[in-house]
C-alpha positions in Angstrom: 14.5 0.1 10.0 13.7 -3.6 10.3 12.1 -5.9 7.2 10.9 -7.9 10.2 7.5 -6.8 10.6 7.2 -6.9 6.8 8.0 -10.8 7.2 5.7 -11.5 9.7 2.8 -9.2 7.9 3.8 -11.8 4.6 3.5 -14.9 6.5 -0.1 -13.9 8.0 -1.1 -13.1 4.8 -0.6 -16.6 4.3 -2.4 -18.1 6.8 1.1 -18.8 8.8 0.6 -16.3 12.6 2.7 -15.9 15.4 2.1 -18.7 18.0 -0.8 -17.9 20.2 1.7 -18.0 23.2 0.1 -14.2 24.5 3.4 -13.2 24.2 4.5 -9.9 22.8 7.0 -9.8 19.8 9.2 -6.2 20.0 10.7 -5.4 16.5 12.6 -2.3 15.2 10.2 -0.3 13.0 9.7 -0.9 9.2 10.0 3.0 7.9 10.4 6.5 9.9 7.0 6.9 9.0 5.3 4.4 11.4 5.2 3.1 14.6 2.7 1.4 16.2 1.3 -2.7 17.5 -0.6 -5.6 15.2 -2.7 -7.4 17.2 -3.3 -11.2 16.3 -4.8 -14.2 18.3 -3.2 -13.8 21.5 -0.2 -12.4 20.4 0.8 -8.9 19.4 3.5 -7.2 17.3 5.1 -4.1 18.6 7.1 -2.1 16.1 8.7 0.6 17.1 12.1 2.7 17.7 11.3 2.9 21.3 14.1 0.7 23.6 12.2 -3.0 24.4 12.1 -3.0 27.8 10.7 0.2 28.2 7.6 -1.7 25.9 7.8 -4.7 28.5 7.8 -2.2 31.6 4.8 -0.5 30.1 2.8 -3.5 29.3 3.5 -5.3 32.7 2.3 -1.5 34.4 -1.0 -1.8 32.0 -4.1 -1.5 34.2 -5.3 -4.8 30.8 -5.7 -8.4 30.8 -2.4 -9.3 29.6 -3.9 -10.4 26.0 -5.3 -7.0 25.5 -2.6 -4.6 26.9 -0.9 -3.7 24.0 -4.1 -2.5 22.2 -5.2 -1.2 26.2 -5.6 3.0 25.8 -3.8 3.1 28.4 -0.2 1.6 26.8 -1.6 3.6 23.6 -1.3 7.1 25.1 2.0 6.1 26.7 3.4 5.0 23.6 2.2 8.2 22.0 3.7 10.3 24.8 6.6 8.6 24.2 7.3 8.7 20.5 5.2 11.9 20.6 2.9 10.6 17.8 -0.7 10.4 16.9 -3.3 8.2 16.0 -6.8 7.8 14.8 -8.5 4.7 15.6 -7.7 0.9 15.8 -8.4 -1.1 12.8 -9.5 -3.8 11.7 -7.0 -5.7 9.1 -8.0 -8.0 6.4 -6.6 -9.4 2.9 -6.8 -10.8 0.4 -5.2 -12.6 -3.1 -4.6 -10.4 -5.6 -6.9 -11.8 -8.6 -6.7 -12.5 -12.5 -7.8 -10.5 -15.1 -10.1 -7.0 -15.9 -11.2 -5.5 -12.7 -14.9 -5.2 -14.1 -15.9 -1.9 -13.0 -15.5 1.0 -15.4 -12.3 2.9 -13.8 -11.1 6.8 -14.6 -6.7 7.0 -13.0 -6.4 10.5 -11.6 -3.2 11.7 -12.8 -3.7 15.3 -11.0 -0.7 15.1 -7.9 -2.8 18.2 -6.4 -6.3 16.1 -6.0 -7.5 15.8 -2.8 -8.3 11.8 -2.5 -4.0 12.0 -4.0 -3.3 14.2 -1.7 -4.7 12.5 1.5 -3.3 8.8 0.3 0.3 9.8 -0.3 0.7 11.0 3.4 -0.1 7.4 4.5 1.1 5.3 1.7 4.0 5.1 -1.3 3.2 4.7 -4.4 -0.4 6.0 -4.5 -3.1 5.3 -7.4 -6.1 6.7 -7.6 -8.6 5.9 -9.4 -12.3 7.3 -9.9 -16.0 5.3 -10.6 -19.5 5.8 -11.0 -20.3 6.4 -7.3 -17.0 5.9 -5.4 -13.1 6.0 -5.4 -10.5 3.6 -5.3 -6.8 3.9 -3.6 -4.2 1.9 -4.3 -0.6 2.3 -2.3 1.8 1.5 -0.3 1.7 1.3 3.3 2.6 -0.1 6.4 6.0 -2.1 6.0 5.7 -2.4 2.2 2.5 -3.9 1.9 -0.2 -3.0 -0.7 -3.6 -1.4 0.2 -6.0 -0.5 -0.8 -9.1 1.8 0.7 -12.4 2.8 -1.0 -14.5 5.8 -0.4 -18.7 5.4 -1.6 -20.4 8.7 -2.9 -23.2 8.9 0.2 -26.0 9.4 -2.8 -24.6 6.3 -4.2 -24.5 4.2 -0.9 -26.4 1.2 -0.8 -26.1 0.1 -4.5 -23.3 -2.2 -3.7 -20.5 -0.6 -5.6 -18.4 -0.5 -2.1 -17.7 -4.2 -2.8 -17.4 -4.1 -6.6 -14.7 -1.2 -6.0 -13.0 -3.9 -3.4 -13.0 -6.6 -5.8 -11.7 -3.9 -8.8 -8.5 -3.4 -6.4 -8.1 -6.9 -6.0 -7.3 -7.3 -9.8 -5.4 -3.9 -9.9 -2.6 -4.6 -7.5 0.7 -5.5 -8.5 1.8 -8.1 -5.6 0.5 -11.5 -4.8 -1.8 -9.8 -1.7 -4.1 -7.2 -1.1 -4.5 -5.4 2.6 -7.0 -3.3 3.6 -7.9 -1.3 7.3 -11.7 -1.1 8.1 -12.3 1.0 11.7 -14.4 -1.9 13.4 -17.3 0.3 14.2 -18.1 1.3 10.8 -20.1 -2.3 10.1 -20.9 -1.4 6.4 -17.2 -1.1 5.3 -16.4 -4.4 7.3 -19.6 -6.0 5.4 -18.5 -4.7 1.7 -14.4 -6.2 2.3 -15.8 -9.3 3.7 -18.2 -9.6 0.4 -15.1 -8.7 -1.3 -13.6 -11.6 0.3 -11.2 -10.2 2.0 -10.3 -11.9 5.4 -9.9 -10.5 9.2 -6.3 -11.1 10.5 -6.2 -9.0 13.4 -6.1 -5.8 14.4 -4.0 -2.6 14.4 -3.0 0.4 15.8 -0.7 3.3 13.9 1.2 6.0 14.7 2.0 8.5 12.8 4.0 11.8 13.4 2.5 14.8 14.3 
């Protein structure tokens, strides 16, 4: 295991990215739970326990523009076969600084560890905390490389009232670290807009491979 990916992500959160040189950096996975790819502007980071030479050979054989090869379905499918893992989708990765003071939203923490939202979050994150609000749920926990991550769910009947952005801002007040990360599916434009309204800025894309 390695903390190199954590250092790369921490630098990206501060606006210091890998060089935009079309290169691919291969590092060891940060833990047994996650393998995959983070793609920045013209530079990708593959984090895996697999042989770096296999990674580079597979990328070279991928029928794709070289800048897009690490996120090409052909390469990701080969990586899933090689690792015996699966993935959901390619996400937009966003980050925002923590904010001082109270969250400004009335929240009730869910203490029941058997609650469905808690059980689901624990499959992907550590140190999970879940809060219920009027019209939605906020989930906070440590995800990839130990970074603090947030996800927000808004009840169907409460949509269109600005609850998503308010919960995303509330999470910035609750996070114990200096920055907070979140992922959104690019096709979920409502979620993308909500997090950008809450001050989260895009830093790259991400494909997480989870053990089956």
